[in-house]
N, CA and C atoms as a LAMMPS dump frame, in Angstrom:
ITEM: TIMESTEP
0
ITEM: NUMBER OF ATOMS
366
ITEM: BOX BOUNDS ff ff ff
-5.0000000000000000e+02 5.0000000000000000e+02
-5.0000000000000000e+02 5.0000000000000000e+02
-5.0000000000000000e+02 5.0000000000000000e+02
ITEM: ATOMS id mol type element x y z
1 1 1 N -461.68 -118.959 -406.232
2 1 2 C -462.722 -118.565 -407.142
3 1 3 C -462.532 -117.095 -407.49
4 2 1 N -462.846 -116.745 -408.731
5 2 2 C -462.829 -115.336 -409.119
6 2 3 C -464.058 -115.027 -409.957
7 3 1 N -464.594 -113.843 -409.775
8 3 2 C -465.732 -113.393 -410.569
9 3 3 C -465.219 -113.016 -411.948
10 4 1 N -465.923 -113.431 -412.996
11 4 2 C -465.48 -113.151 -414.359
12 4 3 C -466.288 -112.026 -414.977
13 5 1 N -467.604 -112.168 -415.083
14 5 2 C -468.408 -111.115 -415.683
15 5 3 C -469.896 -111.378 -415.496
16 6 1 N -470.691 -110.293 -415.53
17 6 2 C -472.142 -110.488 -415.59
18 6 3 C -472.496 -110.953 -417.002
19 7 1 N -473.607 -111.618 -417.135
20 7 2 C -474.025 -112.135 -418.432
21 7 3 C -475.535 -111.952 -418.587
22 8 1 N -475.989 -110.71 -418.8
23 8 2 C -477.425 -110.497 -418.904
24 8 3 C -478.024 -111.159 -420.145
25 9 1 N -479.221 -111.681 -419.97
26 9 2 C -479.993 -112.242 -421.069
27 9 3 C -480.519 -111.09 -421.921
28 10 1 N -480.476 -111.237 -423.239
29 10 2 C -481.05 -110.236 -424.142
30 10 3 C -481.946 -110.934 -425.156
31 11 1 N -482.995 -110.246 -425.579
32 11 2 C -483.951 -110.829 -426.521
33 11 3 C -483.415 -110.849 -427.944
34 12 1 N -482.732 -109.801 -428.325
35 12 2 C -482.232 -109.661 -429.697
36 12 3 C -480.752 -109.288 -429.601
37 13 1 N -479.893 -110.255 -429.86
38 13 2 C -478.452 -110.077 -429.67
39 13 3 C -477.906 -108.916 -430.493
40 14 1 N -478.308 -108.807 -431.746
41 14 2 C -477.785 -107.73 -432.599
42 14 3 C -478.278 -106.362 -432.156
43 15 1 N -479.539 -106.272 -431.745
44 15 2 C -480.07 -104.991 -431.24
45 15 3 C -479.294 -104.56 -430.001
46 16 1 N -479.06 -105.495 -429.092
47 16 2 C -478.313 -105.164 -427.876
48 16 3 C -476.857 -104.845 -428.185
49 17 1 N -476.274 -105.562 -429.129
50 17 2 C -474.894 -105.256 -429.532
51 17 3 C -474.816 -103.834 -430.078
52 18 1 N -475.783 -103.442 -430.906
53 18 2 C -475.792 -102.068 -431.441
54 18 3 C -475.878 -101.05 -430.308
55 19 1 N -476.664 -101.345 -429.274
56 19 2 C -476.784 -100.429 -428.143
57 19 3 C -475.456 -100.304 -427.406
58 20 1 N -474.899 -101.428 -426.983
59 20 2 C -473.681 -101.387 -426.176
60 20 3 C -472.464 -100.938 -426.984
61 21 1 N -472.399 -101.333 -428.236
62 21 2 C -471.262 -100.951 -429.078
63 21 3 C -471.457 -99.554 -429.661
64 22 1 N -472.608 -99.31 -430.268
65 22 2 C -472.832 -98.054 -430.98
66 22 3 C -473.201 -96.889 -430.096
67 23 1 N -474.038 -97.119 -429.088
68 23 2 C -474.503 -96.028 -428.232
69 23 3 C -473.557 -95.811 -427.051
70 24 1 N -473.222 -96.887 -426.33
71 24 2 C -472.328 -96.727 -425.179
72 24 3 C -470.858 -96.668 -425.575
73 25 1 N -470.527 -97.159 -426.769
74 25 2 C -469.146 -97.084 -427.238
75 25 3 C -468.243 -98.195 -426.745
76 26 1 N -468.814 -99.326 -426.29
77 26 2 C -467.982 -100.447 -425.857
78 26 3 C -467.379 -101.145 -427.071
79 27 1 N -466.186 -101.668 -426.918
80 27 2 C -465.499 -102.354 -428.017
81 27 3 C -465.701 -103.856 -427.887
82 28 1 N -466.166 -104.474 -428.985
83 28 2 C -466.371 -105.92 -429.017
84 28 3 C -465.014 -106.605 -429.137
85 29 1 N -464.783 -107.587 -428.285
86 29 2 C -463.554 -108.372 -428.381
87 29 3 C -463.82 -109.751 -428.965
88 30 1 N -465.078 -110.218 -428.828
89 30 2 C -465.428 -111.534 -429.364
90 30 3 C -466.933 -111.599 -429.577
91 31 1 N -467.336 -112.168 -430.701
92 31 2 C -468.756 -112.41 -430.984
93 31 3 C -468.835 -113.791 -431.606
94 32 1 N -469.426 -114.705 -430.876
95 32 2 C -469.474 -116.097 -431.315
96 32 3 C -470.843 -116.668 -430.993
97 33 1 N -471.593 -117.03 -432.008
98 33 2 C -472.897 -117.637 -431.779
99 33 3 C -473.832 -116.726 -431.025
100 34 1 N -474.244 -117.137 -429.836
101 34 2 C -475.251 -116.419 -429.059
102 34 3 C -474.668 -115.495 -427.995
103 35 1 N -473.358 -115.207 -428.077
104 35 2 C -472.733 -114.361 -427.066
105 35 3 C -471.855 -113.294 -427.721
106 36 1 N -471.848 -112.105 -427.107
107 36 2 C -470.954 -111.016 -427.516
108 36 3 C -470.207 -110.569 -426.261
109 37 1 N -468.883 -110.526 -426.36
110 37 2 C -468.043 -110.112 -425.239
111 37 3 C -467.396 -108.775 -425.603
112 38 1 N -467.433 -107.868 -424.649
113 38 2 C -466.885 -106.531 -424.845
114 38 3 C -465.606 -106.385 -424.033
115 39 1 N -464.78 -105.443 -424.439
116 39 2 C -463.56 -105.129 -423.703
117 39 3 C -463.93 -104.817 -422.255
118 40 1 N -463.135 -105.293 -421.334
119 40 2 C -463.399 -105.085 -419.92
120 40 3 C -464.168 -106.231 -419.288
121 41 1 N -464.607 -107.202 -420.098
122 41 2 C -465.247 -108.386 -419.556
123 41 3 C -466.754 -108.413 -419.589
124 42 1 N -467.396 -107.298 -419.888
125 42 2 C -468.861 -107.305 -419.966
126 42 3 C -469.279 -108.142 -421.168
127 43 1 N -470.361 -108.899 -421.035
128 43 2 C -470.848 -109.742 -422.127
129 43 3 C -472.364 -109.778 -422.114
130 44 1 N -472.946 -110.074 -423.265
131 44 2 C -474.394 -110.277 -423.379
132 44 3 C -474.626 -111.623 -424.044
133 45 1 N -475.745 -112.249 -423.715
134 45 2 C -476.05 -113.576 -424.254
135 45 3 C -477.506 -113.597 -424.708
136 46 1 N -477.747 -114.181 -425.855
137 46 2 C -479.115 -114.313 -426.367
138 46 3 C -479.914 -115.109 -425.342
139 47 1 N -480.987 -114.5 -424.829
140 47 2 C -481.7 -115.012 -423.671
141 47 3 C -482.29 -116.4 -423.819
142 48 1 N -482.988 -116.66 -424.924
143 48 2 C -483.621 -117.976 -425.085
144 48 3 C -482.571 -119.082 -425.142
145 49 1 N -481.458 -118.824 -425.819
146 49 2 C -480.391 -119.835 -425.907
147 49 3 C -479.767 -120.094 -424.536
148 50 1 N -479.504 -119.028 -423.774
149 50 2 C -478.914 -119.2 -422.451
150 50 3 C -479.902 -119.888 -421.506
151 51 1 N -481.167 -119.547 -421.618
152 51 2 C -482.191 -120.193 -420.801
153 51 3 C -482.214 -121.7 -421.072
154 52 1 N -482.154 -122.098 -422.358
155 52 2 C -482.123 -123.522 -422.704
156 52 3 C -480.875 -124.196 -422.136
157 53 1 N -479.738 -123.506 -422.197
158 53 2 C -478.494 -124.068 -421.664
159 53 3 C -478.596 -124.303 -420.159
160 54 1 N -479.141 -123.335 -419.451
161 54 2 C -479.206 -123.424 -417.992
162 54 3 C -480.302 -124.378 -417.524
163 55 1 N -481.501 -124.235 -418.094
164 55 2 C -482.66 -124.959 -417.584
165 55 3 C -483.083 -126.153 -418.44
166 56 1 N -482.461 -126.323 -419.613
167 56 2 C -482.774 -127.462 -420.457
168 56 3 C -484.079 -127.355 -421.215
169 57 1 N -484.67 -126.167 -421.232
170 57 2 C -485.92 -125.961 -421.96
171 57 3 C -486.05 -124.493 -422.335
172 58 1 N -486.871 -124.203 -423.333
173 58 2 C -487.064 -122.794 -423.702
174 58 3 C -487.821 -122.05 -422.598
175 59 1 N -487.684 -120.734 -422.569
176 59 2 C -488.403 -119.968 -421.541
177 59 3 C -489.914 -120.079 -421.74
178 60 1 N -490.647 -120.118 -420.647
179 60 2 C -492.102 -120.196 -420.697
180 60 3 C -492.7 -118.814 -420.892
181 61 1 N -492.146 -117.84 -420.192
182 61 2 C -492.664 -116.47 -420.236
183 61 3 C -492.111 -115.701 -421.419
184 62 1 N -492.978 -114.934 -422.039
185 62 2 C -492.502 -113.916 -422.968
186 62 3 C -492.417 -112.634 -422.145
187 63 1 N -491.7 -111.682 -422.61
188 63 2 C -491.614 -110.435 -421.868
189 63 3 C -490.178 -109.997 -421.741
190 64 1 N -489.968 -108.866 -421.14
191 64 2 C -488.609 -108.326 -421.065
192 64 3 C -487.716 -109.16 -420.154
193 65 1 N -486.45 -109.259 -420.536
194 65 2 C -485.483 -109.96 -419.682
195 65 3 C -485.121 -109.084 -418.489
196 66 1 N -485.014 -107.784 -418.713
197 66 2 C -484.687 -106.877 -417.617
198 66 3 C -485.851 -106.79 -416.645
199 67 1 N -485.598 -107.012 -415.383
200 67 2 C -486.659 -107.043 -414.383
201 67 3 C -486.542 -105.885 -413.38
202 68 1 N -485.623 -104.959 -413.62
203 68 2 C -485.481 -103.828 -412.71
204 68 3 C -484.826 -104.181 -411.389
205 69 1 N -484.101 -105.304 -411.347
206 69 2 C -483.483 -105.716 -410.088
207 69 3 C -481.979 -105.928 -410.222
208 70 1 N -481.399 -105.403 -411.273
209 70 2 C -479.966 -105.506 -411.509
210 70 3 C -479.521 -104.225 -412.192
211 71 1 N -478.398 -103.665 -411.753
212 71 2 C -477.85 -102.459 -412.372
213 71 3 C -476.528 -102.822 -413.027
214 72 1 N -476.386 -102.467 -414.295
215 72 2 C -475.123 -102.621 -415.018
216 72 3 C -474.42 -101.269 -414.941
217 73 1 N -473.275 -101.223 -414.272
218 73 2 C -472.611 -99.965 -413.963
219 73 3 C -471.404 -99.743 -414.865
220 74 1 N -471.344 -98.556 -415.461
221 74 2 C -470.228 -98.151 -416.312
222 74 3 C -469.744 -96.788 -415.864
223 75 1 N -468.476 -96.485 -416.134
224 75 2 C -467.932 -95.164 -415.84
225 75 3 C -467.505 -94.492 -417.129
226 76 1 N -467.68 -93.171 -417.154
227 76 2 C -467.358 -92.374 -418.34
228 76 3 C -466.904 -90.997 -417.884
229 77 1 N -465.654 -90.612 -418.21
230 77 2 C -465.172 -89.304 -417.772
231 77 3 C -465.894 -88.132 -418.449
232 78 1 N -466.4 -88.327 -419.649
233 78 2 C -467.125 -87.273 -420.378
234 78 3 C -468.624 -87.505 -420.21
235 79 1 N -469.115 -87.286 -418.99
236 79 2 C -470.483 -87.658 -418.643
237 79 3 C -471.538 -86.897 -419.45
238 80 1 N -471.352 -85.604 -419.661
239 80 2 C -472.337 -84.83 -420.413
240 80 3 C -472.438 -85.325 -421.855
241 81 1 N -471.309 -85.613 -422.483
242 81 2 C -471.318 -86.13 -423.865
243 81 3 C -471.987 -87.499 -423.908
244 82 1 N -471.709 -88.328 -422.92
245 82 2 C -472.346 -89.647 -422.868
246 82 3 C -473.852 -89.499 -422.685
247 83 1 N -474.27 -88.583 -421.826
248 83 2 C -475.702 -88.38 -421.616
249 83 3 C -476.375 -87.922 -422.908
250 84 1 N -475.762 -86.995 -423.628
251 84 2 C -476.348 -86.529 -424.89
252 84 3 C -476.481 -87.682 -425.878
253 85 1 N -475.476 -88.493 -425.984
254 85 2 C -475.482 -89.629 -426.919
255 85 3 C -476.517 -90.68 -426.514
256 86 1 N -476.518 -91.028 -425.242
257 86 2 C -477.408 -92.095 -424.758
258 86 3 C -478.862 -91.634 -424.742
259 87 1 N -479.108 -90.405 -424.338
260 87 2 C -480.497 -89.933 -424.243
261 87 3 C -481.182 -89.865 -425.598
262 88 1 N -480.404 -89.781 -426.667
263 88 2 C -480.983 -89.787 -428.017
264 88 3 C -481.385 -91.189 -428.462
265 89 1 N -480.942 -92.223 -427.734
266 89 2 C -481.154 -93.595 -428.202
267 89 3 C -481.763 -94.534 -427.168
268 90 1 N -481.955 -94.082 -425.933
269 90 2 C -482.409 -95.001 -424.883
270 90 3 C -483.418 -94.312 -423.98
271 91 1 N -484.185 -95.125 -423.273
272 91 2 C -485.108 -94.601 -422.267
273 91 3 C -484.295 -94.148 -421.066
274 92 1 N -484.393 -92.884 -420.739
275 92 2 C -483.66 -92.326 -419.605
276 92 3 C -484.504 -92.478 -418.342
277 93 1 N -483.925 -93.034 -417.306
278 93 2 C -484.602 -93.153 -416.009
279 93 3 C -484.516 -91.814 -415.29
280 94 1 N -483.327 -91.225 -415.278
281 94 2 C -483.153 -89.866 -414.761
282 94 3 C -481.89 -89.284 -415.362
283 95 1 N -481.876 -87.958 -415.437
284 95 2 C -480.723 -87.254 -415.968
285 95 3 C -479.556 -87.295 -414.992
286 96 1 N -478.547 -86.51 -415.306
287 96 2 C -477.349 -86.464 -414.457
288 96 3 C -477.719 -85.877 -413.102
289 97 1 N -477.408 -86.642 -412.049
290 97 2 C -477.685 -86.233 -410.675
291 97 3 C -476.471 -86.529 -409.81
292 98 1 N -476.298 -85.734 -408.783
293 98 2 C -475.256 -86.002 -407.799
294 98 3 C -475.847 -86.96 -406.764
295 99 1 N -475.185 -88.075 -406.566
296 99 2 C -475.652 -89.085 -405.624
297 99 3 C -475.203 -88.729 -404.204
298 100 1 N -475.753 -89.417 -403.222
299 100 2 C -475.446 -89.142 -401.807
300 100 3 C -473.954 -89.251 -401.516
301 101 1 N -473.238 -90.073 -402.279
302 101 2 C -471.801 -90.27 -402.064
303 101 3 C -470.958 -89.279 -402.876
304 102 1 N -471.627 -88.334 -403.581
305 102 2 C -470.929 -87.264 -404.283
306 102 3 C -470.633 -87.504 -405.751
307 103 1 N -470.928 -88.668 -406.26
308 103 2 C -470.648 -88.988 -407.666
309 103 3 C -471.822 -88.553 -408.547
310 104 1 N -471.49 -88.024 -409.719
311 104 2 C -472.523 -87.677 -410.706
312 104 3 C -472.796 -88.891 -411.598
313 105 1 N -474.075 -89.236 -411.747
314 105 2 C -474.479 -90.381 -412.557
315 105 3 C -475.791 -90.083 -413.266
316 106 1 N -476.064 -90.865 -414.32
317 106 2 C -477.41 -90.934 -414.876
318 106 3 C -477.718 -92.395 -415.126
319 107 1 N -479 -92.683 -415.24
320 107 2 C -479.426 -94.063 -415.453
321 107 3 C -480.403 -94.127 -416.619
322 108 1 N -480.303 -95.232 -417.354
323 108 2 C -481.189 -95.468 -418.487
324 108 3 C -481.526 -96.952 -418.522
325 109 1 N -482.299 -97.347 -419.516
326 109 2 C -482.607 -98.764 -419.726
327 109 3 C -482.019 -99.189 -421.067
328 110 1 N -481.48 -100.396 -421.098
329 110 2 C -481.015 -100.943 -422.372
330 110 3 C -482.232 -101.478 -423.136
331 111 1 N -482.049 -102.011 -424.336
332 111 2 C -483.207 -102.463 -425.117
333 111 3 C -484.046 -103.547 -424.447
334 112 1 N -483.501 -104.267 -423.482
335 112 2 C -484.258 -105.301 -422.778
336 112 3 C -484.793 -104.833 -421.433
337 113 1 N -484.593 -103.571 -421.114
338 113 2 C -485.092 -103.035 -419.859
339 113 3 C -484.14 -103.149 -418.693
340 114 1 N -482.918 -103.666 -418.918
341 114 2 C -481.924 -103.708 -417.85
342 114 3 C -481.532 -102.276 -417.487
343 115 1 N -481.342 -102.025 -416.215
344 115 2 C -480.936 -100.69 -415.758
345 115 3 C -479.444 -100.53 -416.034
346 116 1 N -479.097 -99.44 -416.694
347 116 2 C -477.701 -99.099 -416.97
348 116 3 C -477.395 -97.803 -416.238
349 117 1 N -476.39 -97.836 -415.396
350 117 2 C -475.949 -96.645 -414.673
351 117 3 C -474.615 -96.221 -415.253
352 118 1 N -474.503 -94.933 -415.555
353 118 2 C -473.253 -94.396 -416.093
354 118 3 C -472.84 -93.244 -415.189
355 119 1 N -471.643 -93.379 -414.623
356 119 2 C -471.165 -92.377 -413.689
357 119 3 C -469.767 -91.891 -414.026
358 120 1 N -469.44 -90.738 -413.493
359 120 2 C -468.071 -90.236 -413.622
360 120 3 C -467.158 -91.107 -412.771
361 121 1 N -465.932 -91.327 -413.228
362 121 2 C -464.996 -92.075 -412.376
363 121 3 C -464.787 -91.326 -411.063
364 122 1 N -464.715 -92.076 -409.994
365 122 2 C -464.535 -91.446 -408.679
366 122 3 C -463.095 -91.154 -408.406
């Protein structure tokens, strides 16, 4: 068995694509129907469609897909430039901080409330 990629549910596929492609700078490798795949294997899926696929019915709850219990981690060598770009377009959880393990990171939320962590490569 091998792990392929996380597949977070998103409410608005195009809004999330604009965030990950336009704000974070990820390159789209495939966009087909309710899924967008980015270079490196990260992908997003329209939440209601994926919910129907998995559970056989539409979601009962309305509300954000991001529940604050999953972190999507990215690395960026130009951390200050990334922070300036992202902070203009996303809710920042905290600015650039040195973590206990010595890495500098900042965290924000994507349009669905998923936690996004961006750190310098170690």
